[in-house]
TORZA-632123 format. One record per residue (C-alpha): z, y, x. Coordinates in nm, 4 decimals. Example, Ala and Ser with C-alpha at 12.3 -4.5 7.8 and 13.67 -1.06 7.14 Angstrom:
BEGIN
+----------+----------+----------+
:       pz :       py :       px :
+----------+----------+----------+
:   0.7800 :  -0.4500 :   1.2300 :
:   0.7140 :  -0.1060 :   1.3670 :
+----------+----------+----------+
***
This chain:
BEGIN
+----------+----------+----------+
:       pz :       py :       px :
+----------+----------+----------+
:  -0.1468 :  11.5850 :  20.5774 :
:  -0.4799 :  11.7365 :  20.4787 :
:  -0.5379 :  11.8558 :  20.8373 :
:  -0.4744 :  11.5017 :  20.9668 :
:  -0.7327 :  11.3646 :  20.7258 :
:  -0.9820 :  11.6304 :  20.8329 :
:  -0.9237 :  11.5359 :  21.1938 :
:  -0.9841 :  11.1666 :  21.1191 :
:  -1.3113 :  11.2504 :  20.9451 :
:  -1.4173 :  11.4683 :  21.2368 :
:  -1.3406 :  11.1962 :  21.4923 :
:  -1.5392 :  10.9393 :  21.2943 :
:  -1.8554 :  11.1415 :  21.3403 :
:  -1.7809 :  11.2722 :  21.6911 :
:  -1.9981 :  11.1112 :  21.9596 :
:  -1.8705 :  11.1602 :  22.3127 :
:  -2.2001 :  11.0344 :  22.4531 :
:  -2.3772 :  11.3349 :  22.2991 :
:  -2.2255 :  11.5548 :  22.5678 :
:  -2.2953 :  11.5443 :  22.9429 :
:  -1.9990 :  11.4104 :  23.1404 :
:  -1.9348 :  11.3956 :  23.5135 :
:  -1.8120 :  11.0936 :  23.7029 :
:  -1.4680 :  11.1495 :  23.8567 :
:  -1.3541 :  11.0434 :  24.2034 :
:  -1.0441 :  11.0703 :  24.4204 :
:  -1.0651 :  11.1422 :  24.7948 :
:  -0.7606 :  11.1184 :  25.0200 :
:  -0.6859 :  11.2980 :  25.3491 :
:  -0.4181 :  11.0875 :  25.5218 :
:  -0.2558 :  11.2438 :  25.8290 :
:  -0.0290 :  11.0987 :  26.0940 :
:   0.0807 :  11.1772 :  26.4502 :
:   0.0541 :  10.9767 :  26.7671 :
:   0.2076 :  11.0288 :  27.1082 :
:  -0.0048 :  11.1540 :  27.3941 :
:   0.0498 :  11.0075 :  27.7398 :
:   0.2893 :  11.2016 :  27.9611 :
:   0.3018 :  11.2196 :  28.3421 :
:   0.6823 :  11.2008 :  28.3524 :
:   0.8886 :  10.9500 :  28.1578 :
:   1.1692 :  11.2059 :  28.1098 :
:   0.9454 :  11.4389 :  27.9118 :
:   0.9454 :  11.4339 :  27.5326 :
:   0.5947 :  11.3019 :  27.4481 :
:   0.3479 :  11.5508 :  27.3027 :
:   0.2251 :  11.4794 :  26.9514 :
:  -0.1351 :  11.4855 :  26.8309 :
:  -0.2354 :  11.5260 :  26.4680 :
:  -0.4764 :  11.2584 :  26.3480 :
:  -0.6719 :  11.1853 :  26.0301 :
:  -0.7757 :  10.8525 :  25.8781 :
:  -1.1511 :  10.8188 :  25.8164 :
:  -1.3706 :  10.5340 :  25.6999 :
:  -1.7283 :  10.4551 :  25.7995 :
:  -1.9355 :  10.4119 :  25.4870 :
:  -2.0915 :  10.0696 :  25.4448 :
:  -2.3239 :  10.1666 :  25.1592 :
:  -2.5689 :  10.4391 :  25.0663 :
:  -2.5586 :  10.7336 :  25.0315 :
:  -2.4503 :  10.8478 :  25.3789 :
:  -2.4435 :  10.4886 :  25.5040 :
:  -2.2733 :  10.4642 :  25.8467 :
:  -2.1450 :  10.8232 :  25.8206 :
:  -1.7741 :  10.8984 :  25.8424 :
:  -1.5888 :  11.0030 :  25.5292 :
:  -1.2509 :  11.0280 :  25.3659 :
:  -1.1375 :  10.7121 :  25.1872 :
:  -1.1884 :  10.7392 :  24.8127 :
:  -1.3842 :  10.6216 :  24.5112 :
:  -1.4464 :  10.6330 :  24.1391 :
:  -1.1868 :  10.6653 :  23.8665 :
:  -1.1619 :  10.3629 :  23.6370 :
:  -1.1089 :  10.3984 :  23.2586 :
:  -0.7568 :  10.2540 :  23.2657 :
:  -0.6050 :  10.4653 :  23.5458 :
:  -0.4993 :  10.8173 :  23.6413 :
:  -0.6574 :  10.9965 :  23.9367 :
:  -0.3332 :  10.9449 :  24.1312 :
:  -0.3464 :  10.5683 :  24.0737 :
:  -0.7158 :  10.5761 :  24.1650 :
:  -0.6373 :  10.7540 :  24.4937 :
:  -0.3736 :  10.4977 :  24.5938 :
:  -0.5914 :  10.2027 :  24.4917 :
:  -0.9031 :  10.3250 :  24.6744 :
:  -0.7051 :  10.4056 :  24.9882 :
:  -0.5566 :  10.0572 :  24.9981 :
:  -0.8873 :   9.8861 :  24.9175 :
:  -1.0808 :  10.0710 :  25.1889 :
:  -0.8227 :  10.1022 :  25.4689 :
:  -0.5340 :   9.8652 :  25.3778 :
:  -0.3005 :  10.1682 :  25.3999 :
:  -0.0277 :  10.1968 :  25.1386 :
:   0.1246 :  10.5405 :  25.0710 :
:   0.4022 :  10.6656 :  24.8443 :
:   0.3417 :  11.0398 :  24.8876 :
:   0.0393 :  11.2083 :  24.7296 :
:  -0.0148 :  11.5836 :  24.7072 :
:  -0.3012 :  11.7102 :  24.4921 :
:  -0.4747 :  11.9832 :  24.6941 :
:  -0.7777 :  12.0723 :  24.4848 :
:  -1.0753 :  11.9831 :  24.2701 :
:  -1.4209 :  11.9886 :  24.4289 :
:  -1.6920 :  12.0309 :  24.1677 :
:  -1.9761 :  12.2186 :  24.3378 :
:  -2.3089 :  12.1168 :  24.1772 :
:  -2.5126 :  11.8810 :  24.3993 :
:  -2.2096 :  11.7999 :  24.6146 :
:  -2.3057 :  11.4327 :  24.5730 :
:  -2.6697 :  11.3152 :  24.5786 :
:  -2.5914 :  11.0444 :  24.3206 :
:  -2.5358 :  11.2979 :  24.0431 :
:  -2.2671 :  11.5070 :  23.8755 :
:  -1.9492 :  11.3893 :  24.0449 :
:  -1.6205 :  11.5784 :  24.0541 :
:  -1.3666 :  11.4930 :  24.3243 :
:  -0.9891 :  11.5259 :  24.3032 :
:  -0.8634 :  11.5709 :  24.6590 :
:  -0.5233 :  11.4458 :  24.7725 :
:  -0.3194 :  11.4732 :  25.0910 :
:  -0.0779 :  11.2136 :  25.2233 :
:   0.1312 :  11.1660 :  25.5361 :
:   0.2159 :  10.8435 :  25.7189 :
:   0.4924 :  10.8365 :  25.9782 :
:   0.4521 :  10.6401 :  26.3000 :
:   0.7368 :  10.4184 :  26.1784 :
:   0.5456 :  10.3266 :  25.8607 :
:   0.2243 :  10.2738 :  26.0576 :
:   0.3901 :  10.0077 :  26.2720 :
:   0.4167 :   9.7926 :  25.9593 :
:   0.0529 :   9.8411 :  25.8579 :
:  -0.2729 :   9.7042 :  25.9886 :
:  -0.5349 :   9.9709 :  25.9274 :
:  -0.8811 :   9.8203 :  25.8887 :
:  -1.1987 :   9.8827 :  25.6933 :
:  -1.2419 :   9.6799 :  25.3747 :
:  -1.4286 :   9.6827 :  25.0431 :
:  -1.7264 :   9.9205 :  25.0887 :
:  -1.5913 :  10.0694 :  25.4161 :
:  -1.7340 :   9.9025 :  25.7254 :
:  -1.4382 :  10.0244 :  25.9353 :
:  -1.1410 :  10.2603 :  25.9293 :
:  -1.0168 :  10.4606 :  26.2292 :
:  -0.7763 :  10.7389 :  26.3209 :
:  -0.9403 :  11.0545 :  26.4551 :
:  -0.7691 :  11.3249 :  26.6623 :
:  -0.7937 :  11.6555 :  26.4767 :
:  -0.8846 :  11.9974 :  26.6113 :
:  -0.9050 :  12.2976 :  26.3807 :
:  -0.9698 :  12.6338 :  26.5463 :
:  -1.0190 :  12.9685 :  26.3773 :
:  -1.2528 :  13.2422 :  26.4999 :
:  -1.2230 :  13.5329 :  26.2559 :
:  -1.3490 :  13.3938 :  25.9221 :
:  -1.5121 :  13.0857 :  26.0810 :
:  -1.3410 :  12.7546 :  26.1547 :
:  -1.4406 :  12.4740 :  26.3911 :
:  -1.3252 :  12.1298 :  26.2815 :
:  -1.3441 :  11.8544 :  26.5452 :
:  -1.2635 :  11.4872 :  26.4879 :
:  -1.2581 :  11.2469 :  26.7835 :
:  -1.2053 :  10.8750 :  26.8311 :
:  -1.3157 :  10.7429 :  27.1698 :
:  -1.6893 :  10.8002 :  27.2041 :
:  -1.7247 :  10.9184 :  26.8430 :
:  -1.7053 :  11.2965 :  26.8139 :
:  -1.7700 :  11.4939 :  26.4953 :
:  -1.7917 :  11.8726 :  26.4988 :
:  -1.8183 :  12.0816 :  26.1842 :
:  -1.8420 :  12.4582 :  26.1378 :
:  -1.7110 :  12.6198 :  25.8212 :
:  -1.6639 :  12.9686 :  25.6853 :
:  -1.3750 :  13.0805 :  25.4666 :
:  -1.4908 :  13.2977 :  25.1785 :
:  -1.3757 :  13.4155 :  24.8377 :
:  -1.5592 :  13.2613 :  24.5450 :
:  -1.6605 :  13.4464 :  24.2284 :
:  -1.3043 :  13.4200 :  24.0971 :
:  -1.1603 :  13.5699 :  24.4184 :
:  -1.0187 :  13.2337 :  24.5297 :
:  -1.0446 :  13.1181 :  24.8928 :
:  -1.3084 :  12.8496 :  24.9457 :
:  -1.4733 :  12.6899 :  25.2480 :
:  -1.8489 :  12.6873 :  25.2920 :
:  -1.9980 :  12.4269 :  25.5258 :
:  -2.2273 :  12.5845 :  25.7857 :
:  -2.2764 :  12.2671 :  25.9927 :
:  -2.1768 :  11.9288 :  25.8509 :
:  -2.1417 :  11.7496 :  26.1845 :
:  -2.1967 :  11.3931 :  26.0633 :
:  -1.9417 :  11.3840 :  25.7804 :
:  -2.0461 :  11.2536 :  25.4399 :
:  -2.0758 :  11.4611 :  25.1219 :
:  -1.8656 :  11.7812 :  25.1302 :
:  -1.5754 :  11.6061 :  25.3024 :
:  -1.5647 :  11.8655 :  25.5811 :
:  -1.4678 :  12.1175 :  25.3129 :
:  -1.1985 :  11.8854 :  25.1728 :
:  -1.0569 :  11.8147 :  25.5198 :
:  -1.0452 :  12.1868 :  25.6059 :
:  -0.8668 :  12.2586 :  25.2774 :
:  -0.6195 :  11.9769 :  25.3451 :
:  -0.5473 :  12.1125 :  25.6924 :
:  -0.4875 :  12.4634 :  25.5563 :
:  -0.2503 :  12.3192 :  25.2941 :
:  -0.0671 :  12.1094 :  25.5550 :
:  -0.0260 :  12.4029 :  25.7934 :
:   0.1004 :  12.6327 :  25.5187 :
:   0.3561 :  12.3716 :  25.4147 :
:   0.4642 :  12.3201 :  25.7768 :
:   0.5204 :  12.6939 :  25.8241 :
:   0.7867 :  12.6670 :  25.5528 :
:   0.9250 :  12.3447 :  25.7071 :
:   0.7903 :  12.1275 :  25.4255 :
:   0.6047 :  11.7977 :  25.4784 :
:   0.6865 :  11.7865 :  25.8520 :
:   0.9813 :  11.5554 :  25.7798 :
:   0.7398 :  11.2991 :  25.6338 :
:   0.5937 :  11.2436 :  25.9819 :
:   0.9331 :  11.1283 :  26.1145 :
:   1.1804 :  10.8458 :  26.0534 :
:   1.4939 :  10.9207 :  25.8518 :
:   1.6823 :  11.0203 :  26.1690 :
:   1.5262 :  11.2272 :  26.4475 :
:   1.6080 :  11.4668 :  26.7292 :
:   1.5465 :  11.8405 :  26.7001 :
:   1.3040 :  11.8119 :  26.9921 :
:   1.0990 :  11.5534 :  26.7993 :
:   1.0994 :  11.7754 :  26.4922 :
:   0.9782 :  12.0709 :  26.6959 :
:   0.6957 :  11.8621 :  26.8448 :
:   0.5852 :  11.7689 :  26.4931 :
:   0.5907 :  12.1331 :  26.3816 :
:   0.3859 :  12.2388 :  26.6844 :
:   0.1318 :  11.9573 :  26.6439 :
:   0.0734 :  12.0301 :  26.2750 :
:   0.0557 :  12.4100 :  26.3047 :
:  -0.1132 :  12.4006 :  26.6492 :
:   0.1298 :  12.6712 :  26.7630 :
:   0.4012 :  12.6581 :  27.0285 :
:   0.7502 :  12.7691 :  26.9329 :
:   1.0432 :  12.8972 :  27.1366 :
:   1.3139 :  12.6330 :  27.1124 :
:   1.5921 :  12.8776 :  27.0269 :
:   1.3890 :  13.0423 :  26.7512 :
:   1.2811 :  12.7088 :  26.6070 :
:   1.6359 :  12.5731 :  26.5942 :
:   1.7667 :  12.8897 :  26.4305 :
:   1.5005 :  12.8721 :  26.1575 :
:   1.5325 :  12.4984 :  26.0952 :
:   1.9150 :  12.4939 :  26.0895 :
:   1.9448 :  12.5211 :  25.7101 :
:   1.6985 :  12.2314 :  25.6587 :
:   1.8726 :  11.9655 :  25.8706 :
:   2.2128 :  11.8000 :  25.8910 :
:   2.3828 :  11.6435 :  26.1937 :
:   2.4557 :  11.2727 :  26.2007 :
:   2.7075 :  11.0952 :  26.4207 :
:   2.4280 :  10.9015 :  26.5919 :
:   2.2613 :  10.9631 :  26.9315 :
:   1.9404 :  10.8383 :  27.0911 :
:   1.9682 :  10.5240 :  27.3005 :
:   1.7644 :  10.3856 :  27.5897 :
:   1.5305 :  10.6857 :  27.6112 :
:   1.5558 :  10.7212 :  27.9897 :
:   1.7356 :  11.0562 :  27.9725 :
:   2.0529 :  11.2130 :  27.8371 :
:   2.1275 :  11.0953 :  27.4799 :
:   2.0379 :  11.3527 :  27.2138 :
:   2.2041 :  11.3934 :  26.8771 :
:   2.0139 :  11.2621 :  26.5774 :
:   1.9636 :  11.4705 :  26.2632 :
:   1.8383 :  11.4047 :  25.9129 :
:   1.6782 :  11.6194 :  25.6485 :
:   1.9332 :  11.8099 :  25.4416 :
:   1.9135 :  11.6888 :  25.0821 :
+----------+----------+----------+
***
């Protein structure tokens, strides 16, 4: 009881404003896949990984491309903040959020001491059909960008393309003072803040998850063919796979259904679902 009274006395005199405090934000890397055009209708369409970006309507970095995101409000968690900001700026609504890191490098934001919580989310093509992605709030527009992410030793080239808009960023993967991997931006390529670093980290996280056959199911509807699943795996990891090897490795993760594809212009294929 005495300790509780001591605590009450301490809190009466404690002034939070006496201590410097950062502002807190949430930034969200939302990925999806879209089909690339094929020469033959019998071919399974190739998939391309894409990322949702907004064009900033306000300073700083006005008119630059950035991840959707914004400031944490006093009555919400960072997860709620991430979902709210994403919906306000792009009209996208997600149910999956993966926290991928905290970005707190001094001077990462010219407005002051601002710490970002970075999240990753995935939207399937099926979910996208029921959404109208558009810029809103302080985003002048929102667009999907095709993603390229190539490694050359310890350097990475990140390319983001939508029509005539092409962004190219160069990064280097290093170990920080605590021996943890961290990206350093060598060339920002038109992206706002340190968002190239967040995007690169999100891509590394996504690829690592896909190697273990996690997250790739979130790109697909509840039922899918093994060929579709393999195309997703290849698009996310940017690596081709031998069909026999892929099916042997994925076998324990999927379950057959009694359903088959219909009206696809070629022989019906069995549909599968993720094994619970």
